[in-house]
N, C-alpha and C positions, 0 to 999 in steps of 0.2 A: 266381505268388505274388500274393495280393490286397494292394492298398494300403489301409492303415488310415488313415482320415481322422479328425481330432479336430475336434469342433464346439464352438462357443461359442453360448450362447443369449442373445439380446437380447430383453428383455421391455419392451413398452410397451403401455399400456392392457390389452387382453385378448389381444394378439398375442405369441406366442412364436416368434421368428424365429431359425433356426439359420444360421450362416455358418461357413465353415472357419476354424479357428484361425489358419492361416497367412496369411489375408487381412486380419487385424487388425494394424495398425501399432502403435496405442497406445490406451489408454482414459484419457480425461481427465475431470475433474470439470466439471460444467455451468457453474460460475462462471468457467471459462476461456473460455467462448464469448461473443464480442462480438455482441450481438443488434441493434445498430443497423446497418441495411442500407439501401442505396439503393433507390428505388422499383422500378427495373428488375430488381434482384436479387430483391426480394420477389416480383415478378410471375413470375419464373422459378422460384419455389419455395424460394429460399435464405432461411432464417430467421436466419442468423448466420454468423460466421466464427471459426475457431479457429487459433491460431498453434502451429506445431510446428517445432522447429528454427528456421530463419530464414524460414519461409514461412507463408502463410495459406491455409487450405483452407475451402471452403464447407461449411456444416452444414445438414442437412435434418431436419425432424420429420415423422413419418408417424403417421397414426391407425391403429387396429387393423384398419381396412378398406383400408389403404394409400393413403388420401387424403393429399395433400401439404399440410401445414399451414404457414401463413406466420407462425406464432407459436410460442413455447416453452411447451408444456403444463406445468402446475404441478408434476406429479409427476416430471418428468424430472430425474434426478440426474447422469447421465453422458452423455458424448459419445464414441462409438467411431469412430476414424479407420480407414477401410477402404481397402485398396489394390486398385485395379482395373487390371490390366495394369501396364505399366512406369511411366507418369507420372501416372496418374489417382488422386488421393487425395481422399476426401470424408468428412464426418462425418455420423453418424446419432445422434440423441438417443434415450436409452432410460432406463428406470427401474432396470434391473438387468442385470448381465452375469454369466453363470454358465458356467464351463467344464464340458463334459460328458465330458471324457476319463476320468472315473472311472466312467461308466456302462458296465456290461458288456454290456448288451443294448439297443442302439439299432437299432430296425428301421426301415428306409428303404423307402418305396414311391413309385412314380410318382404324380403328382397325378391323382386320379380325374377322369374326363371331365366329370362334373357340376361340378367346381370349376375346371376348366382354362379359362384365358383367354389369348388370344394376346398381350395386352399386359401380362399379369402377370409380375412377376419371380420368382414362386414356381414351383418345378418339381417338388418332392417333398414328401411328408409323412413325418414321423418319429414313431414311437411309442416312448416311453421310460417307465420305471417301470411297465410293463405296461398302463397306461391313459391316460397323458398324451400329448397330441398337439401337435406343433410343425410349422411350415412351414419348408422349406429353400429358401434362395436362395444366390446367390453374388454377389460384389461387382460383377462385370461386368454381370450381369443387372439388379442394383439400380441401377447407374449408368445403364444403357440406359433403364430405366424413368423415372428422374428426368430424364434428358436429353430423352426423348420428351415428357414433361409440359411441360418448359420450352419446347421448340420449338412444341408445339401451343398452349400458352397465349399465347406471344408472337405467333404468327401470328393467333390470334383477336383479340388486342388491336389489332394493325396493321390487320386487316380492319375492325374496328369504327371505328378512327380514320379510315381511308380513306372509309368510308361516311358518316361524320359530316362530313368535309371536303367531299365532293361534294354532300351534301344542301344546303349553303348556296349552291352555285353556281346552283341553279335558282330562287332567290328574287330577285325584282326589287326593288331598293331604292326606297323612297319618300322623296322629298326635298321638304321643306316650306320654302318661301322666305319667306312672310309669313303673317299671320293670315287673310287672305281665302282662301288656298289650303287652309288647314286645314279649313274647313267643307266643301270640295268633295271631300275624300278619302273614298273608300268604306271604312267601318270594317272590312270583311272583308279588305281588303288589308293591314291591320295585324296580322292574326292569323296566326301562323306555326305 
């Protein structure tokens, strides 16, 4: 017996992203998202936080090319809280949320080789209403994608900071004790 999956379409920019209905915990209005975040949170791709129950969950905004944005795009009206596994919950901003359980013919195909990327959370394409195309992901793949971005971005920042700190170690300080010594200093020694 085939399992029937019901999908919900999240729309943002030109992206139509399908996730399974059972992976959605709740849909909130964007006004409920707190957009002030700490610098390290922003660097990890978090653009805000949303409260649900008595907990707060990170919120992410994606472009239609799945770039992680550190701001809230103007047209985003909703935040969808997705459940990935037992304890992982996170939000994604979108313009519209539409249930597709009323569509009788949702055709699902594996991602074509030309569109496949190892790092992409997208794994299938869907055709609905005979000619409309949407991408399919799942909450665990999306969370893995967001986590990989955060780890790579934080590692890049740490590497840059380490390089900057060690760069100063090679510079000899110039100490000037009185006016006579100033005239003897080679000007090139002052250029860093």
